C-alpha positions, 0 to 999 in steps of 0.5 A: 506217609514217607520223608526223608532226611539229607545233608547237604554235604552228603551231595556233590556238585553234580547232584545239585546241578542235575536237580536244577536242570529238572526242575519247573520253571517256578522252582527255578524262578524260586532257587535263582532268588537266592543269593546264598550258595547254601540257599541253593543247596538247601532248595535243590536237595529238598528237590532231590529228596522229594523225587526220590520218595516220589519214585521210591514209595509212589511210583510217581514222577509228579512236578514240583510246583510253588504256590504264590503263598510259597508253598510247594505242590506236585502238580497233577497229583493229589499226593502233598508235600512239605520240605524244610531245612536247618543249618545242613540237614534237609527234610522231605515228606510226603504224604496222601493228606496235608502235612508239615515238616520242620527241622530245628537245630537246638540252640540257645533261647530266651525265656523271652522267646519261650514265653512268646511261643508257648501256651501255658501247658507248653511252657509247663512242659518245656521248663518243668519245674525250673524257673529261669530270670526273665532274660536269661539264655536257657542251656539246659539242653533237655530244656531247648530240646523240649522247646524245640519239640514246641516249636517245630510242632507250630511250624510244621502246623502252619506248613501243614494248612499253608498259612504261614506262621500267624499267631503262635499261641493260636496252636496248641501242640498237645492237640495235633497229629505229630511224630517228633524225631530226634537226630544228633542236635536237631529236632524233626516234626511232622504233622499230620 
């Protein structure tokens, strides 16, 4: 398994134009649906990162397609891929088995979101012995990093199984085969 990270601002208009020209028809249609330029760039950067991973680590130039459920896949290849983004950061992963990746920028959340997302042991992991009021915004950086560790684990899991997010409490991240990476204000998680 290999993964890559890229910031939109590190790439120029020529990089995005070249990436767009090399897209399959289904991927072009997906990019064309985005109204905002930043969304198009995030999508194209995911393509760039995957192409680089495939060329550099697998000597593979497979075509990236989009399944009916929106999940990216490689045409005529058994390799599995996943892409995610948050703000200006894009991440991509390639693995020889189903895999999911997610990234989130750490930001304030409310206790009600933590309660809606976390099963009991995840909530203990996130909040520890701290108590918060029901509508309170959580600003403690360590609590927020732990919450986004839970969140990215769940999102990466649903990407891995290809269903889209369903019942967040149906998954306990501590039962998953996962890797967590912290970078600046971001939490990146891969579920294998």
